[in-house]
C-alpha positions in Angstrom: 219.0 -53.7 153.8 222.0 -51.8 155.0 224.8 -52.2 157.5 225.3 -49.4 160.0 228.7 -48.2 161.4 228.1 -46.3 164.6 230.6 -44.1 166.5 230.2 -42.0 169.7 232.6 -39.8 171.6 231.5 -37.9 174.8 234.2 -35.2 175.2 237.3 -34.1 173.5 240.3 -35.6 175.2 243.9 -35.9 174.1 244.1 -39.7 174.6 240.5 -40.6 173.6 239.9 -42.2 170.2 238.2 -40.1 167.6 234.9 -41.0 165.8 236.8 -41.3 162.5 239.2 -43.8 163.9 236.3 -45.7 165.5 234.6 -45.9 162.0 237.9 -47.2 160.5 237.9 -50.1 163.0 234.3 -50.8 162.2 235.0 -51.1 158.5 237.9 -53.5 159.2 235.5 -56.2 160.5 233.2 -56.1 157.4 233.2 -59.5 155.6 234.3 -59.5 152.0 230.7 -60.1 150.8 229.5 -57.2 153.0 231.7 -54.6 151.4 229.4 -54.4 148.4 226.3 -53.8 150.5 224.9 -50.4 151.4 226.9 -48.9 154.3 225.5 -46.2 156.5 227.4 -44.2 159.1 226.0 -42.5 162.2 228.1 -40.3 164.5 227.4 -38.7 167.8 230.2 -36.4 168.7 230.0 -34.8 172.2 227.3 -37.0 173.6 227.3 -39.0 176.8 226.6 -42.7 176.9 224.5 -42.3 180.0 221.3 -41.9 177.9 220.0 -42.6 174.4 219.0 -39.0 173.5 221.5 -38.7 170.7 220.6 -37.6 167.2 222.7 -40.2 165.3 221.6 -43.0 167.5 217.9 -42.1 167.2 218.2 -42.0 163.4 219.8 -45.4 163.4 217.1 -46.9 165.6 214.3 -45.5 163.4 215.8 -47.4 160.4 216.1 -50.5 162.6 212.4 -50.3 163.5 211.6 -49.9 159.9 213.4 -53.1 159.1 216.0 -51.5 156.9 219.1 -52.6 158.9 220.7 -56.0 158.9 223.8 -55.4 161.1 225.2 -52.7 163.5 228.9 -52.5 164.0 230.6 -50.4 166.8 234.1 -49.9 168.0 233.3 -51.0 171.5 230.1 -52.0 173.4 230.0 -48.9 175.5 229.7 -46.7 172.4 226.1 -47.8 172.2 225.3 -47.2 175.9 226.9 -47.2 179.3 223.5 -48.0 180.9 222.8 -51.7 181.4 219.0 -51.2 181.3 219.2 -49.2 178.0 221.6 -51.6 176.5 219.4 -54.7 177.2 216.4 -52.9 175.7 218.5 -52.0 172.6 219.6 -55.6 172.2 216.0 -56.7 172.5 215.0 -54.4 169.6 218.0 -55.6 167.5 216.9 -59.2 168.2 213.2 -58.4 167.4 214.2 -56.9 164.0 216.8 -59.6 163.3 219.7 -57.2 163.4 223.2 -58.5 164.2 225.3 -56.6 166.6 229.1 -56.6 166.4 231.9 -55.0 168.4 235.1 -54.6 166.5 237.3 -54.8 169.7 235.4 -57.4 171.8 234.5 -59.7 168.8 231.2 -60.9 170.1 228.4 -62.4 168.0 225.0 -61.6 169.5 223.3 -64.2 167.4 224.4 -66.9 169.9 223.1 -67.1 173.5 226.7 -67.3 174.8 227.7 -64.1 173.0 224.6 -62.2 174.3 225.4 -63.3 177.9 229.0 -62.1 177.7 227.9 -58.8 176.3 225.5 -58.2 179.2 228.2 -59.1 181.7 230.6 -56.6 180.1 227.9 -53.9 180.2 227.5 -54.5 183.9 231.1 -53.4 184.3 230.6 -50.5 181.9 227.7 -49.2 184.0 229.7 -49.7 187.2 232.6 -47.6 185.7 230.1 -44.8 184.8 228.6 -44.8 188.3 232.0 -44.7 189.8 233.0 -41.7 187.7 229.8 -39.9 188.8 230.5 -40.7 192.4 234.1 -39.5 192.2 233.0 -36.2 190.5 230.3 -35.7 193.2 232.7 -36.4 196.0 235.3 -34.1 194.5 232.8 -31.3 194.1 231.7 -31.7 197.7 235.3 -31.8 199.0 236.2 -28.6 197.1 233.0 -26.9 198.4 233.9 -27.9 201.9 237.4 -26.3 201.5 235.8 -23.0 200.4 236.7 -23.1 196.7 234.7 -21.3 194.1 232.5 -23.9 192.4 231.1 -22.0 189.5 227.7 -20.4 188.9 226.6 -16.8 188.8 228.8 -14.4 190.8 227.0 -12.7 193.7 226.3 -9.0 193.3 229.1 -7.0 194.8 232.0 -9.3 194.0 234.3 -10.2 191.2 236.4 -13.3 190.8 240.1 -13.1 191.1 242.8 -15.9 190.8 243.8 -17.3 194.2 245.7 -20.2 195.7 243.9 -22.0 198.6 245.5 -25.0 200.3 248.2 -25.0 197.5 245.5 -25.4 194.9 244.8 -22.9 192.1 241.2 -21.6 192.2 239.3 -18.3 192.4 238.0 -16.3 195.2 235.6 -13.4 195.6 236.9 -9.8 195.8 234.6 -6.9 196.7 233.8 -4.3 194.0 233.6 -1.0 196.0 230.9 0.7 193.9 228.6 -2.3 194.3 229.4 -3.1 197.9 228.3 0.4 198.9 224.9 -0.4 197.6 224.8 -3.7 199.4 225.7 -2.2 202.7 223.0 0.5 202.1 220.4 -2.2 201.3 221.1 -4.1 204.5 221.1 -0.9 206.6 217.7 0.2 205.3 216.0 -3.1 205.5 217.2 -3.8 209.0 215.0 -0.9 210.2 211.8 -2.3 211.7 209.3 -0.3 209.6 210.8 -1.1 206.2 209.3 -4.0 204.1 210.8 -5.4 201.0 208.4 -3.4 198.9 209.2 -0.2 200.7 212.9 -1.0 200.3 212.4 -1.5 196.6 210.5 1.8 196.4 213.3 3.6 198.3 215.9 2.3 195.9 213.9 3.4 192.9 213.2 6.8 194.4 216.8 7.4 195.1 217.8 6.0 191.7 220.0 3.3 193.2 219.9 0.9 190.3 222.2 -2.2 190.1 225.5 -1.4 188.5 225.3 -4.7 186.7 222.4 -6.9 185.6 218.7 -6.0 185.5 216.7 -3.8 187.8 216.0 -4.6 191.5 212.9 -6.7 192.3 211.6 -7.8 195.7 212.6 -11.4 194.8 216.2 -10.3 194.0 216.4 -8.2 197.2 215.2 -11.1 199.3 217.8 -13.5 197.7 220.6 -10.9 198.3 219.5 -10.3 201.9 219.5 -14.1 202.7 223.0 -14.7 201.3 225.6 -15.3 204.1 228.4 -14.4 201.6 227.9 -10.8 202.7 228.0 -11.3 206.5 231.0 -11.0 208.7 230.5 -14.5 210.1 231.0 -14.6 213.9 229.7 -16.7 216.8 226.2 -15.4 216.5 226.0 -16.4 212.8 227.4 -19.8 213.7 224.7 -20.1 216.4 222.0 -19.0 213.9 222.7 -21.7 211.3 223.5 -24.3 214.0 220.0 -23.8 215.4 218.5 -24.3 211.9 220.2 -27.7 211.6 222.8 -26.7 209.0 226.0 -28.8 209.0 228.9 -26.5 210.0 231.8 -27.5 207.8 234.3 -24.8 209.0 235.7 -25.1 212.5 234.1 -22.9 215.2 237.4 -21.0 215.6 237.1 -19.6 212.0 234.0 -17.6 212.9 236.0 -14.5 213.9 233.6 -11.9 212.5 235.9 -11.0 209.6 235.1 -13.3 206.7 232.0 -14.1 204.6 230.5 -17.6 204.4 228.9 -19.8 201.8 225.7 -21.8 202.2 225.2 -24.7 199.8 223.2 -27.9 199.5 219.5 -28.6 199.2 216.6 -27.6 201.4 213.6 -29.9 201.9 210.0 -28.9 202.6 208.8 -30.2 206.0 205.1 -29.4 206.6 205.0 -25.5 206.4 208.8 -25.0 207.1 212.1 -25.7 205.4 214.4 -28.5 206.5 218.0 -27.3 206.3 219.6 -30.6 207.5 221.2 -31.2 204.1 222.7 -27.7 203.9 226.3 -26.9 204.7 228.0 -23.7 205.8 231.7 -22.9 205.1 233.7 -19.8 205.9 235.4 -18.4 202.8 238.5 -16.3 202.4 237.0 -13.0 201.4 236.2 -10.1 203.8 232.6 -9.8 204.9 230.6 -6.6 204.1 227.9 -6.5 206.7 228.1 -6.8 210.5 226.4 -9.8 212.1 223.9 -7.7 214.1 222.5 -6.0 211.0 222.5 -9.2 209.0 220.7 -11.2 211.6 218.1 -8.5 212.0 217.4 -8.9 208.3 217.1 -12.7 208.6 214.6 -12.4 211.5 212.5 -10.0 209.5 212.6 -12.2 206.4 211.5 -15.2 208.5 208.8 -13.3 210.3 207.4 -11.9 207.0 207.3 -15.4 205.6 205.3 -16.7 208.7 202.9 -13.7 208.4 202.6 -14.3 204.6 201.6 -17.9 205.2 198.9 -16.9 207.6 197.3 -14.3 205.3 194.5 -16.2 203.6 192.4 -13.2 202.8 194.1 -9.9 201.9 190.9 -8.0 201.5 191.1 -6.7 205.1 193.8 -6.6 207.7 191.2 -7.6 210.2 190.5 -11.0 208.5 190.6 -14.0 210.8 189.9 -11.9 213.9 186.2 -11.2 213.3 183.7 -13.5 215.1 179.9 -13.4 214.9 178.8 -13.2 218.6 175.5 -15.0 217.8 176.8 -18.2 216.3 180.6 -18.1 217.0 181.6 -18.5 213.3 184.2 -16.3 211.6 183.3 -13.4 209.3 184.7 -13.0 205.9 185.0 -10.0 203.6 182.8 -9.6 200.6 182.4 -7.0 197.9 179.1 -5.2 197.6 177.3 -4.2 194.4 178.4 -0.9 192.8 176.5 2.2 194.0 175.1 4.8 191.7 178.4 6.6 191.6 180.3 3.4 190.8 181.8 2.9 194.3 182.1 -0.7 195.5 182.1 -1.1 199.3 183.5 -4.1 201.2 181.5 -5.6 204.0 181.8 -8.4 206.6 179.6 -11.4 206.2 178.9 -14.2 208.8 180.0 -17.7 207.5 177.4 -19.2 209.8 174.8 -17.4 207.7 176.3 -17.9 204.2 177.9 -21.3 204.5 176.3 -23.1 207.5 172.8 -21.7 207.1 172.6 -21.7 210.9 172.7 -18.0 211.7 170.9 -14.8 210.6 174.0 -12.7 211.2 174.1 -9.0 212.3 170.9 -7.0 211.6 173.0 -4.2 210.1 175.6 -4.1 207.4 179.2 -4.0 208.8 181.2 -2.1 206.3 184.9 -3.1 206.3 186.3 0.5 205.9 184.2 1.8 208.8 185.3 -1.1 211.1 188.9 -0.8 210.1 188.9 3.0 211.0 187.4 2.2 214.3 189.8 -0.6 215.2 192.7 1.5 213.9 191.9 4.3 216.3 191.5 1.8 219.2 195.0 0.3 218.4 196.5 3.8 218.3 195.1 4.6 221.7 196.4 1.2 223.1 199.9 1.8 221.6 200.1 5.3 223.1 199.9 3.7 226.5 202.8 1.4 225.8 206.5 2.4 225.8 209.3 0.3 224.7 213.0 0.9 225.5 215.8 0.3 223.0 219.2 -0.5 224.3 222.4 0.7 222.7 225.8 -0.5 223.6 228.3 2.4 223.5 231.5 0.7 224.6 233.0 -2.8 224.4 235.4 -4.7 222.3 233.3 -6.8 219.9 236.3 -8.9 218.8 237.0 -9.9 222.4 233.3 -10.6 223.1 233.1 -12.8 220.0 236.3 -14.6 221.1 234.8 -15.4 224.5 231.6 -16.6 222.9 233.5 -18.9 220.6 235.4 -20.4 223.5 232.2 -20.9 225.5 230.5 -22.6 222.5 233.6 -24.8 222.0 233.5 -26.0 225.6 229.8 -26.7 225.4 230.4 -28.8 222.4 233.2 -30.7 224.2 230.8 -31.2 227.2 228.1 -32.6 224.9 230.5 -35.0 223.2 231.7 -36.2 226.6 228.1 -36.8 227.8 227.3 -38.7 224.6 230.4 -40.9 225.0 229.5 -41.7 228.6 225.9 -42.5 227.7 227.0 -44.8 224.9 228.8 -47.0 227.5 232.1 -48.9 227.2 233.8 -47.0 230.0 235.4 -48.9 232.8 235.6 -47.5 236.4 239.0 -45.8 235.8 237.8 -44.1 232.6 234.6 -42.9 234.2 236.7 -41.2 236.9 238.8 -39.5 234.3 235.7 -38.5 232.3 234.1 -37.0 235.4 237.3 -35.0 236.2 237.3 -33.8 232.6 233.6 -32.8 232.8 234.3 -30.9 236.1 237.2 -29.0 234.5 235.1 -28.1 231.4 232.4 -26.8 233.7 234.8 -24.6 235.7 236.3 -23.3 232.4 232.9 -22.5 231.0 231.7 -20.7 234.2 235.0 -18.7 234.3 234.4 -17.6 230.7 230.8 -16.6 231.5 232.0 -14.5 234.4 234.5 -12.7 232.1 231.8 -12.2 229.5 229.4 -10.7 232.1 232.1 -8.5 233.5 233.0 -7.2 230.1 229.4 -6.5 229.2 228.7 -4.8 232.6 231.5 -2.3 231.8 229.7 -1.3 228.6 227.7 1.9 228.9 224.1 1.6 227.9 221.5 4.2 226.9 217.7 3.7 226.7 215.3 5.8 224.8 211.5 5.4 224.6 210.0 4.3 221.3 206.7 5.9 220.3 204.8 2.8 219.0 201.8 4.9 218.0 204.0 6.9 215.7 205.1 3.8 213.8 201.5 2.6 213.7 200.6 5.6 211.6 203.1 4.6 208.9 202.1 0.9 209.0 201.3 -0.9 205.7 198.9 -3.7 205.2 201.3 -6.5 206.3 202.4 -4.5 209.4 198.8 -3.8 210.4 198.0 -7.5 210.1 201.0 -8.3 212.2 200.1 -5.8 215.0 196.5 -7.2 215.0 197.8 -10.7 215.4 199.9 -9.6 218.4 197.4 -7.3 220.2 194.0 -8.6 219.5 192.6 -12.1 220.4 189.2 -11.6 218.6 186.7 -8.9 217.6 183.1 -9.9 218.4 180.4 -8.5 216.1 177.1 -8.3 217.9 173.7 -8.8 216.4 172.9 -5.1 216.7 176.1 -4.2 214.9 178.1 -3.1 218.0 181.7 -4.3 218.4 183.6 -5.8 221.3 187.4 -6.0 221.0 189.1 -8.8 223.2 192.7 -7.7 223.7 195.6 -9.9 224.4 197.2 -7.3 226.7 
């Protein structure tokens, strides 16, 4: 049987007691007759007391379970554990294997019920202290994040960290790296074009040899992450409105969204059915200059969201017509199957009625409907339909964007004040005099808001506009699989496959 001296220290601090000193205190409480016995020491330097996953501790417990230990001595109780549940379990094991437990500073004898009770009470306070420390650290982290401080982690591409003083506190802030920011602005510019997907963007970057100047090569995942990051946007009223509508908590005041500085999004998203819940996310305006105007950045966000919606609806990527084909005879959908290889090794896809294959209630079309043939036919029909349509694009030539953004911020601020006033009135507690004052305030806010809207309309009416026709059929010729699927979802309600193999397209327009 042996006596164990155990010491633990979580982090190196100037005023914290070292493991060597702890062991010296443990030796001081050895009885004279115990000094001749076998003494073992176990040390865990740099380990937290929040859990028991410590090398030295686990080695000690293995000897305890083997019945080779008679007593365990520690400097203080919390050296064993700061978790009450863990500590109670440890005491139970000590008791089961008839191991005494001694603390050199608290002087408790666990062999008596009274001593065991006092130890448990002390551990309640030890766990409370640990929980309080975690809460303080968490709150401090959240507070520093809300103030726009750099909180660690990988630096975003395009920026370097430089020392800064924010709110009289030394910290770091992002500073643009010109050679990298040129690439970022190019990425946003290219992707904001309607006919460019993430894969096409990646292909363009590879073709033009625009590799990252730091880190590994571009991937669609990396590009998607970069494009979603508000750290690059010149955050203005439209960006504020975008995140506000998504349920993000706006930490920075509305007046800070001047269209000059980047922003930081942090927190945790939650999955809610097939969408993301952003209610636990926060947005704060930082102190570095934004790189991408809000119009371009928001175009990219809308594309990314639209692509995700389309991606969720694509259950069968074997044909861009999937989901639209209906058997006229039974009303069930038709799916794409692969036929047997021909003599020259070619494998042709064909459409099959699920009422025939799954439900066994239909005989399906009497002829084979090959996917490639039907796709060519529908492709030509869509080209003809698109050639009949013209869409105008509007381009603002004149106007002061700073002044427009300022007016929008003022309008949004008034609307928030109006909503707060309405909420206060509905909550009750107003006497007759206060209600009169509230109504007067509401009337004044409404007048101010309408006046600002008039100024905004007047300013926008002075802007010169140009319109040019867009040839949709031209873009259709360049469409990839995803874009074809999207166009079909918009233009076609269903495609009926008749028993004789003829086709009827039911258009939405």
